[in-house]
Phi, psi and omega in degrees: 000133181294156180298144181245131179307144183237066178299143183288140177288152178249120176303144187225138173233140177284128181209084181286132177304140180297332175298325180290325176292319176297317180298316178305312179299321179297317177296323179298317183292327183268012182302139172259128187254141176278172172275179186205138178286124190294340183256021184247338182055237180270359188300325184259004181137195183303129182293130184300312184294322179294315185295323179295320175296319181296316180294323177298318177294320178302323182281314192260331191242332184284131184250097178298321182299324177293319176294317177303315181294321180293314179296330178289351175289341174281160183270100182263143177216163166231156182206145179269124177235112179054037181085000179255134179273105185257125171271139176205156172261136177226102182247122184272155177302135183288335183269014183113221183294125178241168178286124178295129185219122174257127182247129184242127180279183177226207177242140008264043178264198185192184177297341179300329179305329189266003185303318185285324188280335185303304181298333180289339180262322182280335186217060187296329183299322183285354180241028174088359182257068181296130178084357179286150176294150177249167188226148161272111190257128176241122181239098176275157167272129178306148174306131182087001180243142170054235185264004170282154180293158179265129175301142178260352180221163178291166178115358182269070176265183186299324180294319178293323177294318179302321177297319178295319181295321179298319178290320177304311182294326175295319176293337176276357177092021180246092180292334177226139186207165176264156181222141181219149178188159170223164184056226176300336174295332177289321178296318178298313181303316180298316180296326174302317179291328177289312193265340186222041188304322180295344183254353188261118176293319180184164181238129179242129180240146167244002164221153174298129183287091169066018177050053176299126182258109175300142184258157176074024179232157174262126184278147175286169177300318178295324180291318176301317179296324178291321180292325176295319177298320177297316178302317179296316177299322176301320183290320187267333188236349193257016174304321177302319181293321180296321178292321184287334179268357177245307182231060182297327185294319180300317177295326185300326183300311183292318185286330176286332185270332187242113179295326180291318176297320177299312179299318179300316186293321184276314183297326176304321181287323177298323178289310186293329186262357184257166180269077188232004181050037178087348180252099187299332182278003166282339182256329188219143171280164177301320180296320179295317179299309187283338173297313180294315179296319184293326177301313177297322182289310187292328179270355182048047184248013181295321178296313181291330182287322181285345180297340179299334176294318179289321179300315179290333174300324180264350179224058188289152169299128182220146172236132177288159177309125181082354181284138174227158172263123189272352181296135176309135186228156176216147180229127175256114184263108175271137194296330179270010175265157176277092188261143175275165168293157181300322181299324181294315179296323182290340174290339185258325186243109185281355179227062180283115182261336188214138176218116187240122174268109187281150179282342183195164179115165184223213188294326183263062193301318184295330175277321186282314186224065184297327181292316180294317181292315183294325177297318181291323176299311182297320182294318183292306185285329177301326179283350183263348184249000000 
């Protein structure tokens, strides 16, 4: 492998200007509210009464400075990779040398999703997992998300991000490393296995990577049923995705200008995709929800974040007929996620080592069920080293 430039990392601390916090509160007070059909609840979108209560708390009760201080206890850095300013968390194993692991988030999440799982991986012994392997954990912010820079040109799809992550891990001194991801993070993790197989110890997924459809094969009855369920989900739930992969810029104006609109757009997904039985606060606290939404707001990155949908539309994950990814793989199936049958996954990954049917949890596994996810990650990668 050719030498990779090793620019020095810059320690980073989150420090949102006070004027931005004041402006947010002013905008929340001045919000214009739509009407709402009284007998529909969440059926037509984000429930009006819930959102009003949440926004009132955002204005009166939510303490961004407290969240900021807590997040700053993590080791944040930035680094220039191929002209892209990448923000990342780098927490090393507490017991010495750990398994290098890069964890990639998706949309509408952020690095905040991984806050609970990081200590379970870096210091498992202190959390009851005596003898479990520990990890050097790297959690980057995707380009266009959070404190990473926004791409100025097209081409930042999952494959390009995988190339950036491979270079990032090399600059951190990890020639070989493990990868984990859900949502777009699953797509990036898959591309790492495709494009950098020799450097990837293994790939762990908690969502199917973009429902890549192998070509030139006859699907089983169970696979056809799963594809039909996916089609039904696309019809009933994926309007947001169609808009974000076709006209993301148009959507960006409203969501960048209105914090209430931004919260409505993001919070609806956290409710719909989590294992909460319709009560979002069974899965997430208000502070957790608003910390993530506030990150999008203060960094004004909702527009740049949703462009990845369009990028993937023109640069989709594809497997040629008969092609498989040979890197060892694992899949953690959370029940409220749209999961494929195992046979479908095996058509894509020729070395599937672990398949876990989780008892509970949904799309945001690291936030919802960090103990279950970390246990599965430790078991899978621990068996590979």
